[in-house]
N, C-alpha and C positions, 0 to 999 in steps of 0.2 A: 539868220545866216546859217547855212547848212555845212556839216563836215563834208569834204570833197568826196565824190563817188563817181566812178566810170559808168557811163549810161548808154541805153539804147536810144537815147536822147541824151546821152551821157558822156561821162569820162570818170575814171576812178581816180583816187586821192591825188597822185602826182599830176594827172592830166589837167585836173581842175585848175591848178596853178597855170599850166602851160596855155590853157584856152581862156584864162581869167574868168572862171566860172564863179557863180555865186549861188549857194544851194541852201535849203531850208525845210522844216516840218514840226508836230506835238500830239499828245494822246487824247483819247476819248474812250468810251467803254461800254458797252451794252452786253449783257450776258445772253448768249445764244446757245442753243443746243448744237453740238456739231453734226454736220450733215455728211453725205457720202462724198469722199474726196474726188475731185475732178480726175476722169480717166482711171479711176480706181488706184491712184498712187498714194499709198498710205504713209510712206516715209516723209512726204511733204504734203499733208492733207489740205489741199486748197479747195475747200468747200465753202459755198456762200454763207456768210455769217461768222466764219472762223476769224479769231484775231489773237495777236500775240503782242505783248509788251516787253521791251528790252531796255537795259540800262548799261552803261559802260562800267567796266570793272576797274580799269586803270586809265582813266582819261588822260589825254596829253597835258602836261603841265603848262604848255605854251598856248594851248587852245582855249576855246570858250568854256565856261562852267558845264559840268555834266548835266545832261537833260535826257528824259526817257524818250524812246521811239516806239510808236505803235504802228503794227502792219495789220490791215484788214483785208479780207476777201469780200469785195462789194458785190460781185455777180460771177456766175458761171453759165455761160451760154453753150449749150451742147449742139453739136452738128454731126450726127452719126456717131463715129467712134472718136471724134476729136472735140475739143472744147476751147473756147476762148475765156480767159479769166481776167477780170478787172481787179487790180490790187490798189490799195491806198496806203501810203505811208504818211504819218503825221509826226513832225519833229520840229521843235521850237516854234509851235503855233502856225506852222505852214503845212498845208496838205498838198500831196502830190499823187496823182493817179497815174497808173501804168498798166500795160496789157501784157499778159502772158498767154501762151498756148500749150496744149498738150495732145498727146495721142497715147496709144497703148505703149509706145516705145519710151516715152518720157516727157519732161516739161522743158519748153524753151522759155526762159525768163529774160525780161529786158535787162540789160546790163546795169541800169541804175537801181535795180531791185536789191534790197537788203539781202534776200535769199541767194543772190548772185555773188555779191562782193563782200558780205559780212559787214557792211556799213551803210548808214543812211544815204540815200540817193536823191535824184532830182537835179534839175538844172533850170537856169533862168536866163533871160536875155538871149536865147538861142533858138534858131529854127533848124531842125534836122531833116535832111533830104537824102534820097537814094539809100536808105537803109538796107544792108544785106546782112543776115544773120545765118551762118552755116553751123550745124551741129546742135546737139542736145545739152541743156544746162543741168538737168537732173534726171537720171535714168529711172525707169519704172521700178527696177530692183537694184539694191545695192549689194554687190558682191566684192568680198575682200580682194584687193588687188586690181579691180577693174578700173579702166581709165578712158577718158573721153576728151575730145578736143573741139573748141569753138573758135570761129573766126567772126569778127564783127567789123563792118566797114560802113561808114557813112560820111556825108558831107555836112558842114556846119556853116550856117550864116549867123554871125554874131552881131547883136545890136548894142548900142552903147546904153549904159545906164541912164534912166531918166534924169534929166537935169544936167548931164554932161555932153560935151561935143566931141567926145572920143571917137575915132574911126577904127574899126577892127576889120582886119582882113578876113575873108572867108578861109575855111580850114577843111582839111580832110583828116578823119581820125581812123586808125587801124588798131584793133584790139584782139589779142589771142589769149585764150585761157585754156590751160591744161589741168584737168582735175583727176585725182586718184583717190580711190577708197582705200584708206590705210589698213593694213592687217590688224586683226584683232579688234577689241573694244577699249575704250578709254573712259575712266571715271571722271566726270566733270561736275563742278559745283554750279548751281544756279540759285536765283532768288527764291525758288519754289522748293527744290530738293536736289539731292545728289542723283545723277542718272549715269547709268552704264551705257555710253553712247558709241555710235559709229562715226569716226572722223573722216571727213572728206577734205583733203588737202588740195589747194589749187595754186597754180603759178600763173601770174598775169604778166603779160608783156604787151607793149603798145607804143604808138607814136602819134604825134599830131604834126601834120604838114601844113604850115601856114605860109602862104605865098611860095617861095622857093627854099624855105628853111623847114628843116626836120627837127622836131623837138622829141627826144626819146623820153619815155616815162621811166623814171628811176624807181624800181620797186625794191624795197629793203629786204622783204622776206616773203615766204609763201603765206597765203591765207588758209583758214581752216573753218569749216562748218561742222559742228557736232551735231549729229542727228540721233533723235530718239523716236522710234517707231510710233505712229498715231498722234504724235505731238509735233513732230518736225524739227526745226532748228531750235536747239536748247541753249547754244553758246556759239560764239563766232570769234575769230581773230582776223582783224583787217590786215592788209599787206603792210600798213604802217606800224603793226604791232598792238594797237589798241584792241581790247577784247570787250565783247558785249554779252551779257547773261539774260536768259529769260526770267522775267519777274512776275508775270501774269499771263493767263490765257484762258479761254473758255473751254479748252480741251482737257483741263485738269479739274476734277471734282473738287469743290470747296468744302 
């Protein structure tokens, strides 16, 4: 079972409950040499073969026992100045693949990505249709005080869990994400070392429309991605308040 996360076949923590999502994933490990980042974006180096492992710092006392998450770049397919990136997240022995894209302007991440929401993603028993994603998730350059906005819309067909006879109405999901590069740098601890990082704070708002009922997503606080150049995300804070720290990557010399 996965911790809830909003997706591009997704929903973020509170929405999972709203749409009765069930999520999952777990680690693997091969030592690869880092390659050239997709679209030349070094602050989030999505090069084929790159991988990162994260563990929760303060897991929820009411949730499942802590478990590591692994994120891998499976492939980068270039098309002129743009690229399509296949990512894989492995968490609690479940693997989930997703697709990101990039240009010289920045990266568009699927909303179920750990690099989008700061928590494990992925969905099951759902079919996503009519996906519309407006805006950039991660800019090519991080400038203090810069801000960007995303909108994600999609329709969801929900299937009953195998072995049950439950009938779920179709749903429409709307998600907005406002991200800001906080001024200055912040020193953060990780399982590797302490980094002087650039924090990206993000505010998430959304709703699920099921039949004629609207379920607002109750977001407790803003999320944060702490970025260290040429390594990427070194620590995160979910909108639920749970934090994750980098514990291993092929981008740090052993």
